[in-house]
Structure formats: C-alpha cells, structure tokens
C-alpha positions in Angstrom: -0.1 0.0 0.0 2.8 2.3 1.1 4.4 1.7 -2.5 1.3 2.8 -4.4 1.2 5.9 -2.3 4.9 6.8 -3.1 4.2 5.9 -6.8 1.2 8.1 -7.0 3.2 11.1 -5.3 6.0 10.7 -7.6 3.6 10.4 -10.7 1.7 13.5 -9.6 5.0 15.6 -9.3 6.0 14.5 -12.8 2.6 15.2 -14.4 2.4 18.7 -12.9 5.8 19.7 -13.8 6.8 21.7 -16.6 9.1 20.8 -19.8 12.1 20.0 -17.7 11.7 19.2 -14.1 13.6 18.0 -11.5 12.0 14.8 -9.7 13.1 12.7 -6.7 12.7 9.3 -8.1 12.2 7.6 -11.5 9.7 4.7 -12.0 11.3 2.0 -14.2 8.9 -0.8 -14.7 7.5 -0.7 -11.3 11.0 -0.3 -9.6 12.0 3.1 -8.3 15.4 4.6 -8.7 16.4 7.4 -6.4 19.0 10.1 -5.9 22.3 8.4 -4.7 21.9 5.4 -6.9 24.9 3.7 -8.7 24.9 3.4 -12.4 24.7 -0.4 -12.0 21.6 -0.2 -10.2 19.9 1.8 -12.8 20.9 -0.4 -15.4 19.7 -3.4 -13.3 16.3 -1.7 -12.9 15.7 0.4 -16.1 18.0 -1.3 -18.6 20.4 0.3 -20.9 20.0 4.1 -21.5 18.8 5.3 -24.9 21.6 7.8 -25.1 24.5 8.6 -23.1 26.4 12.1 -23.0 29.6 12.9 -21.1 30.0 16.6 -20.1 32.6 18.6 -18.1 30.9 21.0 -15.7 32.6 23.7 -13.8 31.5 23.8 -10.2 32.6 26.7 -7.8 34.8 25.8 -4.9 35.5 27.8 -2.1 39.5 28.3 -1.6 41.9 30.5 0.4 43.7 33.1 -1.7 47.4 32.6 -0.4 48.4 36.2 -0.8 45.8 38.0 1.3 44.4 35.2 3.1 40.8 35.9 1.8 38.1 33.4 0.4 37.7 33.1 -3.2 35.8 30.8 -5.3 37.6 28.9 -8.1 35.9 26.6 -10.9 36.7 23.2 -10.7 36.1 20.8 -13.4 33.9 17.8 -12.6 32.9 14.9 -15.3 29.3 14.3 -15.4 27.5 11.5 -17.4 23.8 12.5 -18.5 21.8 9.3 -19.4 18.7 9.6 -21.4 15.6 7.2 -20.9 12.9 7.1 -23.6 10.2 4.7 -22.8 7.9 5.5 -25.5 5.2 8.1 -26.6 2.9 7.6 -23.3 5.9 8.3 -21.0 8.0 11.3 -20.2 11.6 11.4 -21.2 14.1 11.1 -18.4 17.5 12.7 -17.9 19.6 11.2 -15.3 23.1 13.1 -14.2 25.7 11.0 -12.6 28.8 12.3 -11.0 31.5 10.3 -9.1 29.7 7.2 -9.8 26.2 8.4 -8.0 23.0 9.6 -9.4 22.9 13.3 -8.5 20.1 14.6 -10.5 16.7 13.2 -12.2 15.0 15.6 -14.8 12.0 14.8 -17.0 11.4 16.3 -20.5 8.5 16.2 -23.0 6.9 12.9 -23.9 9.2 10.3 -25.7 8.6 9.2 -29.3 
C-alpha cells in the first residue's frame, strides 16, 4: 500500500511539472530509482539508456587566496554523465545525471517518441 502512495506522489509531481523538471525518483517498470543510486543499480532496474552524453561541468569551490588570506571561489572541472531514457510516447523522457559514480539529478522532459 505504501509503495502505491509513493508511486502516486511521484507520478503527480512529474505530471504537474513543466517541460524539464527535477524529480526525486524515476519509475522503471515498477521499481524506483532514487538520488544516490549507482549506475549499475539504474541499469539493473531500467535497462540500458537510450543515449549517454559525457560533459564537463565547472563547479565553484571555495578556496583561500594565499597572498591576502581571503576566501575566493575557483571553478573546478567535474566530469558528469547524462543518461537519457525514452520509454515511448506515453511516458516522459528522463535525464539522469551521474557524478563520481552516483546519481545526482533526475529531470523529466517532454513525452518520448
């Protein structure tokens, strides 16, 4: 019963969202994928992604300027992998972002094709 409630809440969030919206979980054939999952967990539950895009993001990180001892922010390069899942025209596209072996973001798009 609790699983049905969770699925209903997740489905409601996804339906009410806009064109590209962050969600907390993805439903893969009745099995949920949540933030923090590993790539092998996602493949086990959802199968192989439709597409994979590896990107380099630059994330601000706080550091200390050695000359005047003040805090500064530097951009640190971080490798991310964005997996796209297309489950057909009756379901939304899912974009899963992995960083350092963990799922860090799930976004939905328009309906698949």
